[in-house]
C-alpha positions in Angstrom: 17.7 -8.3 -4.7 13.9 -8.3 -4.7 12.2 -5.0 -4.5 8.4 -4.4 -4.2 6.6 -1.3 -5.1 2.9 -0.5 -5.0 1.7 2.3 -7.1 -1.7 3.7 -6.3 -2.5 5.5 -9.6 -5.2 3.0 -10.5 -7.0 3.6 -7.0 -7.5 7.2 -8.1 -10.2 5.9 -10.5 -12.1 4.7 -7.6 -12.7 8.2 -6.5 -16.3 8.8 -7.8 -16.6 12.0 -9.7 -20.2 12.3 -8.6 -19.0 12.9 -5.0 -17.6 16.3 -6.1 -14.7 16.4 -3.9 -12.4 19.3 -4.0 -9.0 19.0 -5.1 -7.7 19.2 -1.6 -10.1 16.5 -0.3 -8.9 14.1 -3.1 -5.3 14.8 -2.1 -6.3 14.1 1.6 -8.0 10.8 0.6 -5.0 9.7 -1.5 -2.6 10.5 1.3 -4.8 8.6 3.9 -5.1 5.5 1.6 -1.4 5.5 1.1 -0.6 5.7 4.9 -3.3 3.2 5.8 -2.1 0.6 3.4 1.5 1.2 4.5 0.3 0.5 8.3 -1.6 -2.6 7.3 1.5 -3.9 5.3 3.6 -3.4 8.4 1.2 -5.3 10.5 0.6 -8.0 7.8 4.5 -8.7 7.1 5.8 -11.7 8.8 8.2 -10.8 11.8 11.4 -12.5 12.9 13.7 -9.5 13.1 11.2 -6.9 12.1 13.5 -5.8 9.2 11.0 -6.5 6.6 8.0 -5.0 8.1 9.9 -1.8 8.9 11.1 -1.8 5.4 7.7 -0.4 4.0 8.3 3.4 3.0 5.5 5.5 1.7 5.8 8.2 -1.0 2.9 10.5 -0.5 1.2 12.2 -3.6 2.5 15.7 -4.5 -1.0 16.9 -5.3 -4.5 16.1 -6.2 -4.9 13.2 -8.7 -1.2 12.2 -8.1 -0.7 8.6 -7.0 1.0 7.6 -3.6 3.4 4.7 -3.6 4.7 2.2 -1.1 8.0 0.5 -1.6 10.0 -2.2 0.3 13.5 -2.7 -0.6 14.3 -5.6 1.8 16.0 -8.2 -0.3 13.7 -11.0 0.8 10.2 -9.3 0.9 9.3 -11.1 -2.3 9.9 -14.5 -0.8 7.8 -13.6 2.2 5.1 -12.4 0.0 5.5 -15.8 -1.9 4.5 -17.6 1.4 7.9 -18.5 2.7 6.9 -17.7 6.3 4.3 -19.5 8.3 3.2 -16.2 9.9 1.5 -14.9 6.8 -0.3 -16.3 3.8 1.2 -16.1 0.3 0.4 -12.8 -1.3 -0.3 -11.1 1.8 0.7 -7.8 -0.1 -1.9 -8.2 -2.8 -4.6 -9.1 0.0 -4.0 -5.8 1.8 -4.0 -3.8 -1.6 -7.1 -5.5 -2.7 -9.1 -4.1 0.2 -8.4 -0.6 -1.3 -9.2 -1.2 -4.8 -12.2 0.9 -4.8 -10.5 3.9 -3.5 -11.2 3.2 0.2 -11.1 0.5 2.9 -13.6 -2.1 2.8 
């Protein structure tokens, strides 16, 4: 069984300290990024039955400066991400996450 987990702890580094966000704002931004990435992964995942795209489950951060995470436990998600479907390029997961590597959408 292949499991795929995306941990957003490194994305917290992208929140610029100079912006002087409150703890609540940092928490809200992290939640939004987690949910935005989940939505994009659902759209980007190849669909035959819809099982793999519906397998993306988000865990929201518990507080400011805590990471969110997204996980997919569908047994063939790794193969889909390796390019075993003509509906999506290989590494579609990494491509979605890369758009958020600075702490926000590009």
